[in-house]
C-alpha positions in Angstrom: 0.0 0.0 0.0 2.9 2.3 0.6 4.8 1.5 -2.6 2.5 3.5 -5.0 3.2 6.9 -3.4 6.9 6.2 -3.5 6.6 5.3 -7.2 4.7 8.5 -7.8 7.2 10.6 -5.9 10.1 8.9 -7.7 8.4 9.4 -11.1 7.8 13.1 -10.2 11.4 13.6 -9.2 12.6 11.9 -12.5 10.3 14.1 -14.5 11.6 17.2 -12.7 15.2 16.1 -13.2 14.5 15.4 -16.9 12.8 18.8 -17.3 15.8 20.5 -15.6 18.2 18.6 -17.8 16.2 19.6 -20.9 16.3 23.3 -19.8 20.0 23.1 -19.2 20.6 21.4 -22.5 18.6 24.2 -24.2 20.6 26.8 -22.4 23.9 25.2 -23.3 22.9 25.3 -27.0 22.0 28.9 -27.0 24.6 31.2 -28.6 27.0 33.2 -26.4 26.9 37.0 -26.5 30.0 39.2 -26.8 28.9 42.8 -26.5 31.6 45.3 -27.4 31.0 48.9 -26.2 33.2 51.7 -27.5 33.3 55.1 -26.0 32.8 58.1 -28.4 33.1 56.0 -31.6 31.6 57.6 -34.6 31.0 55.6 -37.8 34.7 56.0 -38.7 36.0 52.8 -40.3 36.8 51.4 -43.7 33.5 49.4 -43.6 31.6 52.7 -43.1 33.4 54.2 -46.1 36.2 56.2 -44.5 39.1 55.9 -46.9 41.6 57.1 -44.3 40.6 55.0 -41.3 42.9 52.0 -40.5 40.3 49.7 -38.9 40.9 46.1 -40.1 39.2 44.5 -37.1 36.0 46.5 -37.5 36.1 45.8 -41.2 36.4 42.1 -40.8 33.6 42.0 -38.2 31.4 43.9 -40.7 32.2 41.3 -43.4 30.9 38.6 -41.0 27.6 40.2 -40.1 25.1 43.1 -40.7 26.3 46.7 -40.5 23.6 49.3 -39.8 24.4 52.4 -41.7 21.5 54.4 -40.0 22.1 53.6 -36.4 21.4 56.2 -33.7 21.9 56.6 -30.0 19.0 57.8 -27.9 21.0 60.5 -26.1 24.5 61.7 -27.2 26.4 61.4 -23.9 27.9 58.2 -22.4 26.1 57.5 -19.1 22.5 58.0 -20.3 23.4 56.2 -23.6 24.6 53.2 -21.7 21.5 53.2 -19.5 19.5 53.2 -22.8 21.4 50.1 -23.9 21.2 48.2 -20.7 17.5 49.1 -20.0 16.0 49.1 -23.4 14.5 52.4 -22.3 15.0 55.9 -23.7 16.2 58.7 -21.4 12.8 60.4 -21.8 11.1 57.3 -20.4 13.3 57.1 -17.3 14.4 60.6 -16.6 18.0 59.5 -16.6 19.7 62.3 -18.6 22.8 63.0 -16.5 26.3 61.7 -16.0 25.9 61.4 -12.3 22.4 59.7 -12.3 22.2 56.5 -10.2 20.2 53.8 -11.9 19.0 52.1 -8.7 18.0 55.3 -7.1 15.6 55.9 -9.9 14.6 52.4 -11.0 15.5 50.1 -8.1 13.8 47.1 -9.6 14.9 47.5 -13.2 16.0 44.3 -15.0 19.0 45.1 -17.1 20.1 43.3 -20.3 22.7 41.2 -18.5 20.3 40.5 -15.6 17.7 39.2 -18.1 20.3 36.9 -19.6 21.4 35.7 -16.2 17.8 34.7 -15.3 17.9 32.4 -18.3 21.1 30.5 -17.6 23.9 32.8 -18.8 27.0 33.6 -16.9 27.4 37.4 -17.1 30.6 39.3 -16.8 31.8 42.8 -17.6 35.2 44.4 -18.3 36.3 48.0 -19.0 33.9 50.8 -19.5 30.4 49.3 -19.6 28.2 51.4 -17.3 29.6 54.9 -16.8 31.6 55.2 -13.7 32.5 58.7 -12.7 30.9 62.1 -11.9 29.5 60.5 -8.8 28.1 57.5 -10.7 29.2 54.1 -9.5 27.7 52.1 -12.4 25.5 49.1 -11.6 27.3 46.2 -9.8 23.9 44.4 -9.6 23.9 43.8 -13.3 26.6 41.2 -13.5 27.2 37.8 -11.9 30.8 38.4 -11.0 32.7 41.6 -9.9 33.4 44.1 -12.7 36.9 44.3 -14.1 37.3 48.0 -13.9 40.0 50.1 -15.6 40.7 53.7 -16.4 39.1 56.0 -18.9 41.4 59.0 -18.3 45.0 57.7 -18.3 48.5 59.0 -19.0 51.8 57.2 -19.3 54.0 60.3 -19.4 54.6 62.5 -16.3 54.7 65.6 -18.4 51.1 65.0 -19.5 49.8 65.7 -15.9 52.6 67.7 -14.3 52.5 65.1 -11.5 49.0 66.3 -10.4 45.6 64.9 -10.4 43.8 66.4 -13.5 40.3 67.7 -13.8 39.0 64.7 -15.8 40.9 62.2 -13.7 39.1 63.5 -10.7 35.7 63.4 -12.4 36.1 59.9 -13.9 37.8 58.5 -10.8 35.2 59.9 -8.4 38.2 61.5 -6.6 37.2 64.1 -4.0 39.2 67.3 -3.9 39.4 70.2 -1.5 39.2 72.6 -4.5 36.6 72.9 -7.2 37.2 70.5 -10.1 37.6 73.4 -12.6 40.5 74.7 -10.5 42.4 71.5 -10.9 45.2 71.0 -13.4 44.3 70.3 -17.0 45.8 67.1 -18.4 47.2 66.8 -21.9 44.7 66.2 -24.8 47.1 63.6 -26.3 50.3 61.8 -25.9 52.2 59.3 -28.1 54.8 57.2 -26.2 56.8 54.4 -27.6 55.3 51.8 -25.2 53.3 48.5 -25.4 49.5 48.5 -26.0 49.0 47.2 -22.4 50.3 50.5 -21.1 46.8 51.7 -21.5 43.4 50.4 -20.2 42.1 49.0 -23.5 45.2 46.8 -24.0 44.7 45.4 -20.5 41.0 44.9 -21.0 41.6 43.0 -24.2 44.1 40.7 -22.5 41.8 40.0 -19.6 39.0 39.4 -22.1 41.1 36.7 -23.7 41.5 35.1 -20.3 37.8 35.2 -19.7 37.1 33.6 -23.1 39.5 30.8 -22.4 37.8 30.1 -19.0 34.4 30.3 -20.7 35.5 27.7 -23.2 36.6 25.3 -20.5 33.4 25.9 -18.5 31.1 25.2 -21.4 28.1 27.1 -20.3 26.6 30.0 -22.3 28.2 33.4 -21.5 27.2 37.1 -21.8 30.4 39.1 -21.9 30.3 42.9 -22.0 33.6 44.5 -22.9 34.0 48.2 -22.9 36.9 50.0 -24.7 37.7 53.6 -23.6 39.4 55.0 -26.7 38.7 57.0 -28.8 37.3 59.0 -25.9 39.6 61.9 -24.9 42.5 62.1 -24.0 44.0 60.7 -27.2 46.7 58.8 -25.3 47.8 55.8 -27.3 51.2 54.3 -28.4 53.1 56.2 -31.1 52.8 53.4 -33.7 49.1 54.2 -34.1 49.8 57.9 -34.7 52.3 56.8 -37.3 49.5 55.1 -39.4 48.3 58.5 -40.6 49.5 61.5 -42.5 47.9 64.5 -40.8 48.0 66.6 -44.0 45.3 64.3 -45.4 42.7 65.1 -42.8 39.9 67.4 -43.8 38.7 70.1 -41.4 35.0 70.8 -40.8 33.5 72.8 -43.6 30.6 74.4 -41.8 31.7 75.7 -38.4 28.9 78.1 -37.5 25.4 77.7 -36.1 23.0 76.4 -38.8 21.0 79.3 -40.3 17.8 79.7 -38.4 18.7 77.3 -35.6 18.2 78.2 -31.9 21.5 79.5 -30.5 21.3 77.1 -27.5 21.1 74.0 -29.8 24.8 73.9 -30.2 27.4 73.2 -27.6 30.8 74.6 -28.6 34.0 73.2 -27.2 32.9 72.1 -23.7 34.6 68.9 -22.5 37.4 69.5 -25.1 38.5 72.6 -23.2 39.2 70.5 -20.1 42.4 69.4 -21.7 45.7 71.2 -22.5 46.4 73.0 -24.8 42.8 73.6 -25.8 41.7 77.3 -25.3 38.8 77.9 -22.9 36.7 79.4 -25.7 36.7 79.2 -29.5 38.3 79.5 -32.0 40.4 76.3 -32.2 43.2 77.0 -34.6 43.5 74.9 -37.8 46.7 73.3 -36.7 45.2 72.3 -33.4 42.1 70.9 -35.1 44.2 68.7 -37.3 46.1 67.4 -34.3 42.9 66.5 -32.5 41.5 64.7 -35.6 44.8 62.9 -35.9 44.6 61.9 -32.3 41.0 60.6 -32.7 42.0 58.4 -35.7 45.1 57.1 -33.9 42.9 56.2 -30.9 40.4 54.5 -33.1 43.1 52.4 -34.7 44.5 51.5 -31.2 41.0 50.4 -30.0 40.6 48.4 -33.3 43.8 46.5 -32.6 42.5 45.5 -29.1 39.2 44.4 -30.7 41.3 42.3 -33.1 43.0 40.6 -30.1 39.6 39.6 -28.7 38.1 38.4 -32.0 41.3 36.4 -32.9 41.0 34.5 -29.6 37.3 34.0 -30.2 38.2 32.3 -33.5 41.2 30.4 -32.1 39.0 28.9 -29.4 36.3 27.8 -31.9 33.7 30.0 -30.1 33.0 32.3 -33.1 30.5 29.9 -34.7 28.2 30.0 -31.6 28.8 33.6 -30.4 26.8 36.6 -31.2 29.1 39.7 -31.5 27.7 43.2 -31.3 29.9 46.3 -31.8 28.3 49.5 -30.6 29.4 53.1 -30.2 27.7 54.9 -27.3 27.5 58.2 -29.2 29.1 60.0 -32.2 31.8 62.6 -32.2 32.0 66.0 -33.9 35.2 67.5 -35.3 34.1 71.1 -35.2 30.9 71.0 -37.4 28.6 73.9 -36.2 31.6 74.9 -34.0 30.8 71.8 -31.8 33.4 69.4 -30.6 32.8 65.9 -29.0 29.0 65.3 -28.6 26.1 66.6 -26.4 23.8 67.8 -29.2 20.9 66.7 -31.3 22.9 67.0 -34.5 24.0 64.1 -36.8 27.6 63.9 -35.8 26.7 63.5 -32.2 24.0 60.9 -32.6 25.0 58.8 -35.6 26.8 55.7 -34.3 28.3 52.5 -35.6 26.4 49.2 -35.0 27.3 45.8 -36.2 25.8 42.4 -35.4 27.6 39.2 -36.4 27.2 35.5 -35.5 24.8 32.6 -35.9 21.5 33.4 -37.6 22.7 36.7 -39.0 23.3 37.5 -42.7 27.0 37.8 -43.5 28.7 40.8 -45.2 25.5 42.9 -45.5 24.8 46.6 -45.0 21.4 47.9 -44.3 19.7 51.3 -44.3 17.1 50.2 -41.8 16.9 52.7 -39.0 17.8 51.4 -35.5 18.2 52.9 -32.0 20.4 51.8 -29.1 17.3 50.7 -27.2 16.7 48.0 -29.9 19.8 46.0 -29.0 18.2 44.5 -25.8 15.1 42.9 -27.5 17.1 42.0 -30.6 19.6 40.0 -28.6 16.7 38.3 -26.8 15.2 37.3 -30.2 18.5 36.0 -31.5 19.1 33.8 -28.5 15.5 32.6 -28.1 15.0 34.3 -24.8 11.7 35.9 -23.8 11.4 39.6 -24.8 12.1 42.0 -22.0 9.1 43.3 -20.1 10.7 45.6 -17.5 9.5 46.7 -15.0 11.2 49.7 -16.6 9.5 51.0 -19.8 10.7 49.0 -22.8 11.1 51.3 -25.9 13.2 48.9 -28.0 12.0 46.8 -30.9 13.5 43.6 -32.1 15.5 44.1 -35.3 15.7 40.3 -36.0 13.8 40.7 -39.3 16.5 43.0 -40.5 19.3 40.7 -39.4 17.6 37.9 -41.4 16.9 40.1 -44.4 18.8 43.4 -44.5 16.3 44.9 -47.0 13.6 44.8 -44.3 12.7 47.7 -42.1 11.3 47.7 -38.6 11.2 51.4 -37.9 10.2 54.4 -40.0 12.2 56.7 -37.8 14.7 56.8 -34.9 14.2 58.9 -31.8 16.6 60.7 -29.6 16.7 63.7 -27.2 19.0 66.0 -25.3 18.4 68.6 -22.6 20.0 72.0 -23.0 20.1 75.0 -20.6 18.7 78.1 -22.3 20.2 81.3 -20.9 17.8 83.1 -18.6 15.0 80.6 -19.4 15.9 77.4 -17.6 16.4 74.0 -19.0 14.8 73.0 -22.4 14.5 69.5 -23.8 15.0 68.8 -27.5 13.2 65.7 -28.7 14.1 64.5 -32.2 12.9 62.4 -35.0 15.4 61.1 -37.6 14.0 59.5 -40.8 16.1 58.5 -43.8 15.7 62.0 -45.2 15.0 64.4 -42.3 15.8 65.3 -38.7 13.1 67.2 -36.8 13.7 68.6 -33.4 11.1 70.1 -31.1 12.6 72.1 -28.2 10.3 72.8 -25.2 10.7 74.2 -21.8 11.1 71.6 -19.1 9.2 73.8 -16.6 7.0 76.2 -18.5 4.7 74.1 -20.7 3.0 77.2 -22.1 6.1 78.6 -23.7 6.1 78.2 -27.5 8.4 75.5 -28.8 11.4 76.1 -31.0 11.6 73.8 -34.1 14.4 72.6 -36.3 14.2 70.7 -39.6 17.1 69.4 -41.7 16.8 67.8 -45.1 19.8 65.5 -45.7 19.1 65.1 -49.4 19.3 68.9 -50.1 21.6 69.8 -47.2 23.7 66.9 -45.8 25.8 69.3 -43.8 22.8 70.6 -41.7 23.6 74.2 -42.7 20.1 75.5 -42.7 17.0 75.0 -40.5 14.1 74.7 -43.0 11.3 74.3 -40.5 9.7 77.6 -41.5 10.0 76.8 -45.2 8.5 73.2 -45.0 5.4 73.3 -42.8 4.0 70.2 -44.3 7.0 68.1 -43.4 7.1 69.6 -40.0 3.4 68.7 -39.4 4.1 65.1 -40.5 7.1 64.6 -38.3 5.6 66.4 -35.4 2.7 63.9 -35.6 5.2 61.1 -35.4 6.8 62.7 -32.3 3.4 63.1 -30.7 3.0 59.3 -30.8 5.8 59.0 -28.2 5.0 59.4 -24.5 5.6 62.8 -22.9 9.1 63.1 -21.6 9.9 62.6 -18.0 11.6 65.4 -16.2 15.3 65.0 -15.6 15.8 63.0 -12.5 16.6 65.0 -9.3 15.3 68.2 -10.9 13.2 70.3 -8.5 9.5 70.5 -9.4 
């Protein structure tokens, strides 16, 4: 009489064990994920059509996957852009617009991209610059299953580059407290070019540690989600001399249109902020032609240095036999301007700040394809879920991203009819304004509105990239029909949340 329950219990345990084994087997068969995040990388590579760029690793990766020619970040500054990536949520949905915003203070229960993968059997690890750490921001240690491998963003090898003092940007990015205001600290050099090994700087060390992690992952045999962040080409342009030697600076073209677009709001541009935190950049414009050429040279050299570190990682992925079952995503967190509109670096709603490189490669993805399908940073989260067979993200944070799996299967397909991004901007004497933008294949439309005074009339910008690829003229007043159409698209998006920690 007692044997039947035992048989039932034994059968139930066997079924549970079989079910668990089946789930484990399914998890082991899922592709790995190698997510490469690059700081301040614009679409500057041979694969993106830049004839000067020496980027063999990016070019080889593009030849193995799908390159998005119309990829856009959701906010052109690193910390919010990385929140956009990891949450699948735009800044206007979360209120996270600032460098110092703390993710868990705003969204304590958010499920980030790596957390979602960890819940479905992946081992999650991070190295280098993944979340932004600095400006009071500590990143998000909760997102990964093992401690983060942290390294520097602001780094010098030569004593003369710092004068032996902690520099402004070192203090900000290192969360170093000082007895004096940051702006009174010493300015570090904007570049250096020592004859030293690649591992002298963070990206070289991060690449070598990534190789170690890949070898361990191969031996472990369970699916992995590995986020690897490279710091260059973010300022300062501090890389070994051999990467500077790849280029002839006389061949670099300086920006052709260096003034505010005709008819644009004066506050829509930024100028040389951030750049002027380095020596020998002047506090205010102009930046001399010789100095501009040196900065452009430094950016290209830094990009080639980063590309070499990417090559180290991809070569090991191939050597270990992991490439056939690993999804590789290369993403730039925002663009970079070389003086167009008088702007340097990013922090605007213009093309050079928001246009980013984005490449997907790996199993189930068309090889050697380019697409003009529009894509946003927030789309990466749901797209990776679709590629790996995981459930789509559901939050609890707002999910703004759309899976671009149809495009990765057929690059002629399109999922979006526009991309969306935003940037807040102080307006002298009138508080903070927020510019929300629509980017279609042909146009960019920006609607600027006061964060506080909702009754103030909006300022509008419209740029036609067929007639005016350099964004020289705001044609919003001349094309009311186009404005009406794009404004209707913008109205479909939820109202923007106020910047977090702003006083009501």
